C-alpha positions as CSV (number, residue, x, y, z in Angstrom):
1,M,-48.6,22.0,-66.9
2,H,-46.6,19.0,-66.9
3,P,-47.4,16.9,-70.4
4,T,-49.1,13.4,-69.4
5,P,-47.5,10.4,-69.5
6,T,-47.4,7.9,-72.2
7,L,-47.5,4.3,-71.0
8,E,-43.9,3.9,-72.8
9,S,-42.8,6.8,-70.2
10,M,-44.1,5.5,-67.1
11,I,-43.0,2.1,-68.0
12,T,-39.1,3.8,-68.7
13,A,-39.8,5.9,-65.0
14,L,-40.6,2.2,-63.0
15,C,-38.1,0.1,-64.6
16,D,-34.7,2.6,-66.2
17,G,-35.5,5.7,-64.1
18,T,-36.0,9.2,-66.1
19,P,-34.1,12.3,-66.4
20,R,-35.8,15.2,-64.7
21,I,-35.5,18.6,-64.3
22,R,-35.4,20.5,-61.3
23,K,-34.6,24.3,-60.3
24,L,-31.6,24.9,-57.8
25,D,-32.7,27.6,-55.0
26,D,-30.6,30.2,-57.2
27,G,-33.4,29.2,-60.0
28,T,-31.0,27.3,-62.6
29,P,-32.5,24.5,-64.0
30,T,-30.3,21.3,-63.2
31,V,-31.0,17.7,-64.9
32,I,-31.4,15.2,-62.4
33,Q,-31.6,11.2,-63.5
34,E,-34.3,9.9,-61.5
35,M,-33.4,6.3,-59.9
36,P,-35.5,3.4,-61.5
37,L,-39.2,3.8,-59.5
38,L,-38.8,-0.1,-58.7
39,D,-35.8,0.2,-57.2
40,Q,-37.6,3.1,-55.1
41,L,-40.2,0.7,-53.5
42,R,-37.6,-2.3,-53.3
43,I,-35.1,0.6,-50.9
44,A,-39.2,1.8,-49.4
45,I,-39.9,-1.5,-48.1
46,T,-36.9,-1.7,-45.3
47,D,-36.4,2.2,-45.0
48,R,-38.2,3.3,-42.3
49,N,-38.3,7.5,-42.7
50,G,-40.9,7.9,-40.2
51,T,-43.8,7.8,-42.9
52,G,-46.3,5.5,-44.3
53,R,-47.4,2.1,-42.0
54,S,-44.7,0.0,-40.8
55,G,-44.4,-3.8,-39.0
56,K,-42.0,-6.4,-38.3
57,N,-40.5,-9.2,-40.8
58,K,-41.6,-12.8,-39.2
59,N,-38.6,-14.4,-40.6
60,T,-35.8,-11.5,-40.3
61,G,-37.5,-9.3,-37.2
62,A,-36.6,-6.7,-39.7
63,I,-38.8,-3.5,-39.4
64,C,-40.4,-2.9,-43.2
65,N,-42.8,-0.7,-44.7
66,L,-46.4,-2.4,-45.2
67,D,-47.2,0.1,-47.6
68,A,-44.5,-0.3,-50.0
69,I,-44.8,-4.6,-49.5
70,E,-48.8,-4.5,-50.2
71,L,-47.8,-2.2,-53.3
72,E,-44.7,-4.5,-54.4
73,H,-47.0,-7.5,-54.3
74,D,-49.9,-5.5,-56.0
75,I,-47.3,-5.1,-59.2
76,R,-46.2,-8.9,-59.1
77,N,-49.4,-10.2,-58.6
78,R,-50.8,-8.2,-61.2
79,T,-47.8,-8.5,-63.9
80,T,-45.8,-12.0,-63.5
81,Q,-49.0,-13.9,-65.3
82,H,-48.0,-12.5,-68.0
83,A,-44.3,-12.7,-68.0
84,T,-42.7,-15.0,-70.8
85,T,-39.3,-15.5,-69.0
86,P,-39.0,-17.8,-66.2
87,N,-38.9,-16.6,-62.6
88,P,-38.9,-13.2,-63.6
89,T,-37.3,-9.9,-62.1
90,L,-40.3,-7.3,-60.9
91,K,-38.8,-5.6,-63.6
92,Q,-38.8,-7.8,-66.8
93,A,-42.2,-8.7,-65.2
94,V,-43.6,-5.5,-66.1
95,R,-41.9,-5.0,-69.3
96,E,-43.7,-7.9,-70.4
97,W,-46.6,-7.2,-69.2
98,A,-46.6,-3.5,-70.6
99,T,-46.6,-4.8,-74.3
100,T,-49.3,-8.2,-73.3
101,E,-51.9,-5.9,-71.3
102,N,-54.8,-4.2,-73.1
103,R,-53.2,-0.5,-73.4
104,T,-56.0,1.4,-71.8
105,V,-55.7,-1.1,-68.6
106,A,-52.1,-0.8,-68.1
107,T,-52.0,2.5,-68.6
108,I,-53.9,3.2,-65.7
109,Y,-52.1,0.5,-63.6
110,A,-49.0,2.3,-64.7
111,A,-49.8,5.9,-63.7
112,D,-51.0,4.3,-60.4
113,W,-47.8,2.8,-59.6
114,T,-46.3,5.3,-60.1
115,R,-48.2,7.9,-58.4
116,R,-47.5,4.9,-55.3
117,I,-44.6,4.8,-55.2
118,R,-43.2,8.7,-55.7
119,T,-45.4,9.2,-52.6
120,L,-43.6,6.7,-50.8
121,N,-40.7,9.5,-50.5
122,H,-43.4,11.9,-48.6
123,T,-43.1,12.7,-45.8
124,T,-46.3,13.3,-43.6
125,V,-47.2,15.1,-40.8
126,H,-50.7,14.8,-39.0
127,L,-51.7,17.9,-37.7
128,H,-53.0,17.1,-33.6
129,N,-56.1,19.1,-32.5
130,T,-56.1,22.1,-35.6
131,P,-59.5,22.6,-36.9
132,C,-59.4,22.7,-40.7
133,P,-59.6,26.2,-42.0
134,R,-62.5,25.8,-44.1
135,C,-64.8,22.6,-42.3
136,K,-63.9,23.8,-39.4
137,K,-63.5,19.7,-38.2
138,A,-60.0,18.9,-36.1
139,T,-60.2,15.0,-37.2
140,Y,-62.4,12.7,-39.2
141,T,-63.9,9.3,-39.3
142,R,-62.6,6.8,-42.6
143,Q,-63.8,3.3,-43.3
144,L,-61.2,0.7,-43.5
145,D,-61.2,-2.5,-45.7
146,D,-62.3,-4.6,-43.5
147,G,-65.3,-2.7,-42.6
148,T,-63.8,-1.3,-39.3
149,T,-63.6,2.7,-39.1
150,K,-61.0,4.6,-37.7
151,V,-60.8,8.4,-36.3
152,D,-57.7,10.2,-38.0
153,D,-56.5,13.6,-37.5
154,A,-58.0,15.9,-40.3
155,L,-55.6,18.0,-41.5
156,A,-51.9,16.8,-42.8
157,I,-48.9,18.5,-43.7
158,I,-47.0,16.6,-46.6
159,V,-43.3,16.8,-48.0
160,R,-43.3,15.9,-51.3
161,P,-39.5,16.2,-51.8
162,E,-39.9,16.0,-55.8
163,E,-41.7,18.7,-56.5
164,Q,-40.2,22.3,-57.2
165,P,-39.8,24.3,-53.8
166,S,-42.7,26.6,-54.3
167,T,-44.6,23.2,-54.4
168,R,-42.8,20.6,-52.2
169,V,-44.9,21.6,-49.1
170,M,-49.0,20.5,-49.3
171,T,-51.5,21.2,-46.3
172,C,-54.7,18.9,-46.8
173,C,-57.8,18.3,-45.0
174,G,-59.1,14.7,-45.4
175,A,-62.8,15.4,-44.1
176,C,-63.1,17.8,-46.7
177,G,-60.8,17.7,-49.0
178,W,-59.6,21.0,-48.8
179,T,-55.8,22.2,-49.6
180,E,-52.9,24.0,-50.0
181,T,-49.5,24.4,-51.8
182,G,-47.2,26.3,-50.5
183,F,-45.3,27.5,-46.7
184,E,-48.2,30.0,-46.4
185,A,-50.3,27.9,-45.5
186,I,-48.5,26.5,-42.6
187,K,-47.7,30.3,-41.7
188,R,-51.6,30.5,-41.5
189,L,-52.3,28.0,-39.5
190,A,-49.8,28.8,-37.0
191,H,-52.5,31.8,-36.5
192,L,-55.3,29.6,-36.8
193,Q,-53.9,27.8,-33.4
194,A,-53.6,31.1,-31.7
195,G,-57.4,31.8,-32.6
196,E,-58.0,34.0,-35.8
197,S,-59.5,33.6,-38.7
198,L,-57.6,32.1,-42.0
199,V,-60.8,31.5,-44.4
200,K,-59.3,33.2,-47.5
């Protein structure tokens, strides 16, 4: 179990980076200094690694990550109104906002931002025509913010580079919420494709 992060630890992770303990393949623990999450966000805006929604910058023509742009916009809109520094950098605005915003509200937003930035590093592979082992659905319909609906593949494999090797890969269903962590789920899905029952 990881301890619950404090507001201070999340602001440090966003603005300065934090040391994180990781196990090497042989099980040896090592300390890695994580890049500040706001720096990771800035990089994610233009680093296209096949994840997230993409678009083209109308001024430069560069491909960009729309999820990262929207997240940076959300953070900037929430924090800059609290900044006392003229024309603050995003890090300055976040630091000043954290000291003036209601502590409970700041903690909720900081937790959401750290989670969303780390999620930008995840690689998601959607499994086409593969039914979920629990609900048996291969697709599901979700409602978008503008009120329209979209049909998506139900199952996805998510690779989370910040996790330990045993929990780095997660398989999940968007239709029923089923999740399973580890490579065993992927092996069992291969059997599902062959028509075998996978329900535990």
